[in-house]
C-alpha positions as CSV (number, residue, x, y, z in Angstrom):
1,X,0.0,0.0,0.0
2,X,1.2,3.5,-0.9
3,X,1.6,5.9,1.9
4,X,2.3,9.5,0.7
5,X,2.0,11.9,3.6
6,X,0.4,15.3,3.4
7,X,4.0,16.7,3.8
8,X,5.1,14.7,0.7
9,X,2.3,16.1,-1.4
10,X,3.0,19.6,-0.2
11,X,6.7,19.2,-1.0
12,X,5.9,17.9,-4.6
13,X,3.4,20.8,-5.1
14,X,6.1,23.2,-3.9
15,X,8.7,21.8,-6.3
16,X,6.2,22.0,-9.2
17,X,5.4,25.6,-8.2
18,X,1.7,24.7,-7.7
19,X,-0.3,27.0,-5.5
20,X,-2.8,24.6,-4.1
21,X,-5.5,25.2,-1.6
22,X,-6.0,23.0,1.5
23,X,-8.9,21.2,-0.3
24,X,-6.8,20.6,-3.4
25,X,-3.9,19.2,-1.3
26,X,-6.3,16.8,0.5
27,X,-7.9,15.6,-2.8
28,X,-4.5,15.3,-4.4
29,X,-3.1,13.3,-1.5
30,X,-6.0,10.8,-1.9
31,X,-5.6,10.6,-5.7
32,X,-1.9,10.1,-5.6
33,X,-2.1,7.4,-3.0
34,X,-4.8,5.6,-5.1
35,X,-2.6,5.7,-8.2
36,X,0.3,4.3,-6.2
37,X,-2.0,1.5,-4.8
38,X,-3.0,0.6,-8.4
39,X,0.6,0.5,-9.5
40,X,1.4,-1.8,-6.5
41,X,-1.3,-4.2,-7.8
42,X,0.2,-4.1,-11.3
43,X,3.7,-5.1,-9.9
44,X,2.2,-8.4,-8.7
45,X,1.3,-9.5,-12.3
46,X,3.4,-12.2,-13.9
47,X,5.0,-10.6,-17.0
48,X,7.7,-13.2,-17.5
49,X,6.4,-14.3,-20.9
50,X,5.3,-10.9,-22.2
51,X,7.9,-9.3,-24.5
52,X,8.9,-5.7,-23.9
53,X,6.7,-3.3,-25.9
54,X,7.5,0.3,-26.8
55,X,4.2,0.8,-28.7
56,X,0.9,-1.0,-28.4
57,X,-0.4,0.1,-31.7
58,X,1.3,0.4,-35.1
59,X,2.7,3.9,-35.8
60,X,1.6,5.7,-38.8
61,X,2.7,9.1,-40.2
62,X,-0.2,11.4,-39.5
63,X,1.6,14.5,-40.7
64,X,0.7,16.2,-43.9
65,X,3.2,17.0,-46.6
66,X,5.2,20.1,-46.1
67,X,4.0,22.3,-48.9
68,X,4.9,26.0,-49.4
69,X,1.8,28.1,-49.4
70,X,1.1,31.9,-49.4
71,X,1.4,33.5,-46.0
72,X,0.7,36.8,-44.4
73,X,2.9,39.8,-45.0
74,X,4.7,41.3,-42.0
75,X,2.3,44.2,-42.1
76,X,-0.7,41.9,-42.1
77,X,0.7,39.8,-39.2
78,X,1.5,42.9,-37.2
79,X,-1.8,44.7,-38.0
80,X,-3.4,44.1,-34.6
81,X,-0.3,44.2,-32.5
82,X,-0.7,46.6,-29.6
83,X,2.9,47.8,-30.1
84,X,5.5,47.1,-32.8
85,X,8.9,48.1,-33.7
86,X,9.8,47.8,-37.4
87,X,8.8,44.3,-38.4
88,X,8.6,42.9,-34.8
89,X,6.1,42.6,-31.9
90,X,7.1,44.6,-28.8
91,X,6.4,42.7,-25.6
92,X,7.2,43.4,-22.0
93,X,10.6,42.2,-20.8
94,X,10.4,39.2,-18.5
95,X,14.1,38.7,-17.8
96,X,16.5,41.4,-16.7
97,X,13.6,43.3,-15.2
98,X,14.3,46.6,-16.9
99,X,14.2,48.7,-20.0
100,X,16.3,47.7,-22.9
101,X,16.0,43.9,-22.7
102,X,18.1,41.3,-21.0
């Protein structure tokens, strides 16, 4: 039987940068322990005669052919941009914290 404690769940949530409420932490603790319990049951199965499998279904290429098609001009693509500079979108800096970029 799995036994993740509340502290374990809080630690994982912290590492994942998840801001969870008390209710969400309680629900997640139960769900994670249930998943681990199910995995424990699977480990008891005899898989000695089952060959390793990477895929359970045949793989098929579902991608379309890469065909050159007409596209938007730079002016059309930037037409609704709140701010632009030349042929580029202007967005707020997220690294470096100040004016002028990183």
